[in-house]
LUMLOVO-8323 format. One record per residue (C-alpha): residue number from 1; x, y, z; residue in three letters. Coordinates in steps of 0.2 Angstrom, whole numbers. Layout:
+-----+-------+-------+-------+------+
| seq |     X |     Y |     Z | type |
+-----+-------+-------+-------+------+
| NUM |     X |     Y |     Z |  ALA |
...
+-----+-------+-------+-------+------+
***
This chain:
+-----+-------+-------+-------+------+
| seq |     X |     Y |     Z | type |
+-----+-------+-------+-------+------+
|   1 |  -215 |    97 |    55 |  MET |
|   2 |  -209 |    89 |    39 |  THR |
|   3 |  -197 |    75 |    41 |  GLN |
|   4 |  -185 |    70 |    27 |  THR |
|   5 |  -182 |    51 |    26 |  ARG |
|   6 |  -164 |    46 |    22 |  GLY |
|   7 |  -156 |    30 |    16 |  LYS |
|   8 |  -142 |    19 |    24 |  VAL |
|   9 |  -131 |     9 |    13 |  TYR |
|  10 |  -120 |    -5 |    20 |  LEU |
|  11 |  -104 |    -6 |     9 |  ILE |
|  12 |   -92 |   -20 |    10 |  GLY |
|  13 |   -74 |   -14 |     8 |  ALA |
|  14 |   -69 |   -29 |    -3 |  GLY |
|  15 |   -53 |   -39 |    -1 |  PRO |
|  16 |   -42 |   -24 |     3 |  GLY |
|  17 |   -38 |   -16 |   -13 |  ASP |
|  18 |   -48 |     0 |   -15 |  PRO |
|  19 |   -49 |    -2 |   -34 |  GLY |
|  20 |   -59 |   -18 |   -32 |  LEU |
|  21 |   -75 |   -10 |   -24 |  ILE |
|  22 |   -90 |    -9 |   -35 |  THR |
|  23 |   -96 |     6 |   -45 |  VAL |
|  24 |  -111 |     7 |   -34 |  LYS |
|  25 |  -101 |     7 |   -18 |  ALA |
|  26 |   -90 |    21 |   -24 |  LYS |
|  27 |  -106 |    31 |   -30 |  GLU |
|  28 |  -113 |    29 |   -12 |  CYS |
|  29 |   -98 |    35 |    -4 |  ILE |
|  30 |   -97 |    50 |   -16 |  GLN |
|  31 |  -115 |    55 |   -12 |  SER |
|  32 |  -115 |    52 |     7 |  ALA |
|  33 |  -118 |    65 |    19 |  ASP |
|  34 |  -111 |    54 |    33 |  VAL |
|  35 |   -98 |    40 |    31 |  VAL |
|  36 |   -96 |    28 |    45 |  VAL |
|  37 |   -81 |    16 |    43 |  TYR |
|  38 |   -71 |     4 |    53 |  ASP |
|  39 |   -53 |    -3 |    55 |  TYR |
|  40 |   -56 |   -16 |    40 |  LEU |
|  41 |   -59 |    -2 |    27 |  ALA |
|  42 |   -45 |     5 |    17 |  SER |
|  43 |   -42 |    24 |    22 |  PRO |
|  44 |   -41 |    27 |     3 |  VAL |
|  45 |   -60 |    24 |     1 |  LEU |
|  46 |   -62 |    40 |    12 |  LEU |
|  47 |   -55 |    50 |    -2 |  ASP |
|  48 |   -71 |    47 |   -12 |  TYR |
|  49 |   -81 |    56 |     1 |  ALA |
|  50 |   -87 |    73 |    -3 |  LYS |
|  51 |   -77 |    87 |     7 |  LYS |
|  52 |   -92 |    92 |    18 |  GLU |
|  53 |   -97 |    74 |    23 |  ALA |
|  54 |   -96 |    69 |    41 |  GLU |
|  55 |   -83 |    55 |    43 |  ILE |
|  56 |   -85 |    44 |    58 |  ILE |
|  57 |   -73 |    30 |    64 |  TYR |
|  58 |   -81 |    16 |    74 |  VAL |
|  59 |   -66 |     5 |    77 |  GLY |
|  60 |   -69 |   -14 |    75 |  LYS |
|  61 |   -52 |   -21 |    80 |  LYS |
|  62 |   -50 |   -35 |    92 |  GLY |
|  63 |   -46 |   -29 |   110 |  GLY |
|  64 |   -46 |   -11 |   104 |  ASP |
|  65 |   -64 |    -5 |   105 |  HIS |
|  66 |   -69 |    13 |   101 |  THR |
|  67 |   -80 |    21 |   114 |  LEU |
|  68 |   -89 |    37 |   111 |  THR |
+-----+-------+-------+-------+------+
***
């Protein structure tokens, strides 16, 4: 069986304004097959994801943990 190795990028959402993320961060979101995000990321950043990307919310809000 042949295995394909993937890559994982950890991207900071910046200070809140989606226009302030780096060009590389935007490119990573645009090419990702899966986007995992939390409460601190602006939902506008998800607009950069491709239509077929899997989008997973993982929480990260004090006292309000997401369990799956």
